SEMARGU-513466 format. One line per 10 residues: number of its first residue (from 1); for each residue x, y, z of N, C-alpha, C. Coordinates in nm, 3 decimals, padded with zeros to 5 digits, always signed. Each point is the difference from the previous one (the first is absolute). Layout:
! residues N
NUM) X/Y/Z/X/Y/Z/X/Y/Z  ...
This chain:
! residues 133
1) -02.060/-04.807/+00.960/-00.024/+00.134/-00.044/+00.098/+00.095/+00.070  +00.050/+00.096/-00.075/+00.092/+00.098/+00.056/-00.075/+00.099/+00.088  +00.064/+00.041/+00.111/-00.065/+00.100/+00.085/-00.008/+00.135/-00.072  -00.104/+00.073/+00.031/-00.022/+00.132/-00.058/+00.020/+00.103/+00.112  +00.085/+00.098/-00.026/+00.026/+00.102/+00.100/-00.035/+00.139/-00.050  -00.003/+00.093/+00.094/-00.025/+00.139/-00.033/+00.094/+00.087/+00.083  +00.049/+00.106/-00.062/+00.091/+00.091/+00.066/-00.081/+00.108/+00.072  +00.043/+00.034/+00.120/-00.073/+00.102/+00.077/+00.007/+00.137/-00.066  +00.090/+00.020/-00.096/+00.005/+00.126/-00.074/-00.130/+00.030/-00.074  -00.082/-00.101/-00.022/-00.129/+00.023/-00.064/-00.081/+00.100/+00.084
11) +00.020/-00.004/+00.133/-00.080/+00.082/+00.089/+00.076/+00.110/+00.073  +00.126/-00.023/+00.033/+00.071/+00.102/+00.077/+00.151/-00.008/-00.018  +00.064/+00.107/+00.039/+00.147/+00.009/-00.004/+00.042/+00.112/+00.092  +00.085/-00.029/+00.094/+00.049/-00.132/+00.038/-00.101/-00.074/+00.086  +00.013/-00.132/+00.003/-00.084/-00.079/+00.090/+00.045/+00.026/+00.143  -00.096/-00.007/+00.090/+00.027/+00.016/+00.143/-00.071/-00.111/+00.075  +00.029/-00.014/+00.127/-00.071/-00.099/+00.081/-00.151/+00.025/-00.005  -00.039/+00.126/+00.005/-00.142/+00.036/-00.003/-00.064/-00.036/-00.134  +00.067/+00.035/-00.109/-00.059/-00.031/-00.130/-00.004/-00.150/-00.026  +00.101/-00.072/+00.045/-00.001/-00.146/-00.019/-00.111/-00.065/+00.082
21) -00.024/+00.049/+00.121/-00.108/-00.055/+00.083/-00.135/+00.019/-00.069  -00.014/+00.106/-00.076/-00.124/+00.026/-00.074/-00.006/-00.082/-00.130  +00.114/-00.010/-00.070/+00.001/-00.064/-00.133/+00.003/-00.152/+00.004  +00.078/-00.059/+00.087/+00.021/-00.145/-00.003/-00.131/-00.078/+00.010  -00.091/+00.032/+00.091/-00.127/-00.075/+00.003/-00.078/+00.012/-00.132  +00.003/+00.118/-00.060/-00.069/+00.020/-00.128/+00.065/-00.084/-00.109  +00.132/+00.002/-00.005/+00.073/-00.076/-00.101/-00.035/-00.148/+00.011  -00.009/-00.050/+00.123/-00.037/-00.141/+00.021/-00.142/-00.026/-00.049  -00.092/+00.090/+00.033/-00.141/-00.018/-00.043/-00.013/+00.004/-00.152  +00.084/+00.077/-00.066/-00.005/+00.010/-00.146/+00.058/-00.123/-00.069
31) +00.058/-00.093/+00.078/+00.045/-00.126/-00.058/+00.147/-00.007/-00.039  +00.079/+00.100/+00.035/+00.143/-00.007/-00.029/+00.067/-00.100/+00.093  +00.116/-00.049/-00.043/+00.077/-00.096/+00.078/+00.120/+00.065/+00.070  +00.051/+00.106/-00.059/+00.125/+00.061/+00.044/-00.012/+00.151/-00.003  +00.071/+00.065/+00.092/+00.007/+00.146/+00.001/+00.144/+00.040/-00.029  +00.018/+00.082/-00.102/+00.133/+00.055/-00.031/+00.021/+00.123/+00.088  +00.106/-00.004/+00.080/+00.026/+00.103/+00.100/+00.122/+00.083/-00.038  -00.018/+00.120/-00.053/+00.114/+00.085/-00.032/+00.069/+00.051/+00.127  +00.131/+00.002/-00.002/+00.078/+00.058/+00.110/+00.056/+00.131/-00.052  -00.083/+00.105/+00.006/+00.044/+00.129/-00.050/+00.105/+00.061/+00.091
41) -00.031/-00.001/+00.130/+00.092/+00.052/+00.101/-00.003/-00.096/+00.118  +00.116/-00.044/+00.049/+00.000/-00.085/+00.119/-00.079/+00.067/+00.112  -00.091/-00.077/+00.058/-00.079/+00.051/+00.111/-00.138/+00.049/-00.037  -00.033/+00.005/-00.130/-00.135/+00.042/-00.040/-00.105/-00.095/+00.058  +00.030/-00.130/-00.001/-00.087/-00.101/+00.057/+00.087/-00.100/+00.076  -00.062/-00.068/+00.096/+00.074/-00.087/+00.092/-00.017/-00.146/-00.042  +00.112/-00.069/-00.028/-00.009/-00.137/-00.052/-00.073/-00.099/+00.091  +00.028/-00.001/+00.131/-00.063/-00.099/+00.089/-00.152/+00.006/-00.002  -00.058/+00.115/+00.032/-00.146/+00.009/-00.006/-00.057/-00.024/-00.139  +00.073/+00.039/-00.103/-00.047/-00.023/-00.136/-00.005/-00.150/-00.029
51) +00.103/-00.074/+00.044/+00.001/-00.146/-00.019/-00.121/-00.063/+00.070  -00.029/+00.045/+00.123/-00.116/-00.053/+00.074/-00.131/+00.031/-00.073  -00.011/+00.122/-00.050/-00.120/+00.043/-00.073/-00.021/-00.086/-00.124  +00.107/-00.021/-00.076/-00.010/-00.083/-00.120/-00.040/-00.143/+00.036  +00.062/-00.055/+00.103/-00.029/-00.137/+00.044/-00.148/-00.012/+00.041  -00.048/+00.097/+00.076/-00.139/+00.000/+00.045/-00.097/-00.007/-00.117  +00.038/+00.064/-00.110/-00.090/+00.006/-00.116/+00.039/-00.100/-00.110  +00.094/-00.090/+00.031/+00.035/-00.106/-00.095/+00.071/+00.049/-00.124  +00.076/+00.109/+00.012/+00.068/+00.057/-00.115/+00.151/-00.019/+00.008  +00.061/-00.017/-00.115/+00.145/-00.003/-00.010/+00.054/+00.141/-00.020
61) +00.132/+00.010/-00.001/+00.065/+00.130/-00.016/+00.106/-00.007/-00.109  +00.017/+00.112/-00.065/+00.111/+00.019/-00.094/+00.053/+00.140/+00.024  +00.129/+00.011/+00.026/+00.061/+00.130/+00.028/+00.050/+00.063/-00.130  -00.030/+00.129/-00.016/+00.040/+00.076/-00.117/+00.095/+00.110/+00.046  +00.122/-00.003/-00.052/+00.092/+00.108/+00.036/-00.026/+00.119/-00.089  +00.036/+00.118/+00.050/-00.028/+00.125/-00.070/+00.132/+00.075/-00.016  +00.048/+00.006/-00.123/+00.127/+00.068/-00.027/-00.029/+00.145/-00.037  -00.022/+00.080/+00.104/-00.027/+00.143/-00.017/+00.129/+00.072/-00.036  -00.009/+00.125/-00.045/+00.122/+00.077/-00.029/+00.097/-00.004/+00.119  +00.126/-00.026/-00.033/+00.102/-00.010/+00.104/+00.029/-00.141/+00.046
71) -00.079/-00.097/-00.043/+00.029/-00.141/+00.030/+00.071/-00.056/-00.122  +00.129/-00.018/+00.014/+00.084/-00.039/-00.114/+00.104/-00.103/+00.045  +00.020/-00.102/-00.081/+00.108/-00.097/+00.024/+00.113/+00.014/-00.100  -00.019/+00.083/-00.101/+00.104/+00.018/-00.103/+00.017/+00.149/-00.029  +00.122/+00.033/-00.041/+00.032/+00.137/-00.042/-00.048/+00.102/+00.103  +00.035/-00.027/+00.126/-00.042/+00.087/+00.110/+00.113/+00.007/+00.104  -00.013/+00.094/+00.091/+00.099/+00.014/+00.107/-00.004/-00.121/+00.092  +00.110/-00.028/+00.069/+00.001/-00.111/+00.095/-00.109/+00.013/+00.107  -00.029/+00.121/+00.043/-00.103/+00.021/+00.102/-00.139/-00.036/-00.055  -00.026/+00.039/-00.123/-00.129/-00.031/-00.062/-00.015/-00.150/-00.017
81) +00.106/-00.067/-00.044/-00.004/-00.146/-00.015/-00.023/-00.065/+00.136  +00.070/+00.044/+00.102/-00.016/-00.058/+00.134/-00.143/+00.020/+00.050  -00.055/+00.121/-00.017/-00.137/+00.026/+00.044/-00.099/-00.088/-00.076  +00.024/-00.021/-00.129/-00.088/-00.086/-00.080/+00.012/-00.144/+00.045  +00.121/-00.046/+00.029/+00.018/-00.136/+00.051/-00.073/-00.017/+00.134  +00.007/+00.102/+00.087/-00.073/-00.006/+00.127/-00.151/-00.011/-00.025  -00.050/+00.077/-00.095/-00.142/-00.007/-00.036/-00.036/-00.140/-00.050  +00.083/-00.057/-00.088/-00.029/-00.133/-00.053/+00.005/-00.106/+00.109  +00.095/+00.012/+00.094/+00.003/-00.093/+00.114/-00.130/+00.011/+00.081  -00.045/+00.123/+00.018/-00.127/+00.021/+00.071/-00.114/-00.072/-00.073
91) -00.002/+00.011/-00.132/-00.105/-00.067/-00.078/+00.006/-00.152/+00.018  +00.120/-00.055/+00.006/+00.014/-00.145/+00.024/-00.054/-00.035/+00.138  +00.035/+00.080/+00.101/-00.049/-00.026/+00.135/-00.153/+00.008/+00.005  -00.057/+00.098/-00.068/-00.146/+00.015/-00.005/-00.062/-00.122/-00.069  +00.059/-00.043/-00.110/-00.052/-00.116/-00.073/-00.002/-00.124/+00.090  +00.107/-00.021/+00.073/+00.005/-00.114/+00.092/-00.110/+00.013/+00.105  -00.014/+00.118/+00.056/-00.097/+00.022/+00.108/-00.145/-00.022/-00.045  -00.033/+00.036/-00.123/-00.139/-00.017/-00.046/-00.020/-00.129/-00.078  +00.106/-00.079/-00.018/-00.012/-00.127/-00.069/-00.004/+00.012/-00.151  +00.058/+00.105/-00.052/+00.003/+00.017/-00.146/+00.111/-00.085/-00.060
101) -00.034/-00.086/-00.096/+00.103/-00.080/-00.065/+00.079/+00.079/-00.105  -00.047/+00.121/-00.030/+00.064/+00.079/-00.105/+00.013/+00.145/+00.041  +00.093/+00.065/-00.067/+00.013/+00.146/+00.005/+00.011/+00.042/-00.146  -00.087/+00.091/-00.042/+00.004/+00.039/-00.140/+00.033/+00.148/-00.013  +00.048/+00.035/-00.116/+00.033/+00.138/-00.029/+00.137/+00.011/-00.065  +00.030/+00.115/-00.057/+00.127/+00.020/-00.070/+00.111/+00.035/+00.099  +00.074/-00.099/+00.046/+00.099/+00.021/+00.107/+00.138/+00.038/-00.052  +00.008/+00.101/-00.085/+00.131/+00.043/-00.047/+00.014/+00.152/+00.001  -00.106/+00.071/-00.034/+00.005/+00.146/-00.004/-00.142/+00.054/+00.018  -00.010/+00.126/+00.029/-00.132/+00.060/+00.020/-00.084/-00.010/-00.128
111) -00.130/-00.015/+00.020/-00.092/-00.013/-00.112/+00.010/+00.126/-00.087  +00.013/-00.022/-00.129/+00.006/+00.110/-00.094/+00.139/+00.053/-00.027  +00.098/-00.044/+00.076/+00.136/+00.048/-00.023/+00.056/-00.068/-00.124  +00.046/+00.078/-00.093/+00.059/-00.053/-00.123/+00.128/+00.076/-00.030  +00.089/-00.067/-00.067/+00.120/+00.065/-00.051/+00.058/-00.090/-00.107  +00.074/+00.060/-00.091/+00.055/-00.073/-00.114/+00.134/-00.062/+00.040  +00.018/-00.126/-00.038/+00.123/-00.074/+00.030/+00.056/-00.060/-00.127  +00.131/+00.006/-00.014/+00.061/-00.077/-00.107/+00.025/-00.141/+00.054  +00.050/-00.089/-00.081/+00.016/-00.141/+00.039/+00.090/-00.016/+00.122  +00.110/+00.073/+00.005/+00.092/-00.010/+00.114/-00.065/+00.054/+00.128
121) -00.070/+00.112/-00.012/-00.068/+00.056/+00.117/-00.108/-00.096/+00.050  -00.071/-00.062/-00.092/-00.104/-00.097/+00.039/+00.061/-00.117/+00.078  +00.112/-00.053/-00.048/+00.067/-00.109/+00.072/+00.041/+00.046/+00.140  +00.051/+00.121/+00.009/+00.042/+00.054/+00.129/-00.118/+00.017/+00.096  -00.110/+00.053/-00.051/-00.119/+00.020/+00.083/-00.057/-00.135/+00.044  -00.001/-00.098/-00.087/-00.049/-00.133/+00.037/+00.088/-00.064/+00.107  +00.130/+00.017/-00.010/+00.092/-00.051/+00.102/-00.027/+00.071/+00.134  -00.021/+00.132/-00.007/-00.031/+00.077/+00.121/-00.131/-00.048/+00.062  -00.099/-00.026/-00.083/-00.128/-00.049/+00.051/+00.016/-00.135/+00.069  +00.072/-00.092/-00.063/+00.024/-00.131/+00.062/+00.064/+00.017/+00.137
131) +00.099/+00.085/+00.008/+00.071/+00.023/+00.128/-00.093/+00.062/+00.103  -00.077/+00.099/-00.040/-00.083/+00.073/+00.097/-00.124/-00.077/+00.042  -00.049/-00.088/-00.087/-00.111/-00.085/+00.043/+00.049/-00.103/+00.100
């Protein structure tokens, strides 16, 4: 059977060490297998204690990245791309620390950002994405 998880966004945003200490035991009692942990801002919650909390309650972890406005890997300034890459590296480090086998989310541009591309521009943006990822 596939594990069933729940995202902490159901109850709060952003998650904190305090909110996770309150939610994780409840999530375990409700029968979930995994907790989806959004990384809205580095430092909102601490990976080490969170990993211990999940382990204590027999829960797995899945890290969810959050591409807020200004987090862009394409069609952005070099500084914005670098800051986004730093954020994504942080998400990878957090995933390792909490034992998450996955990181989910749209890792190319901020949620809701749209723009029209012709075929050549699309090829260019895809090449830029490959490079920046």
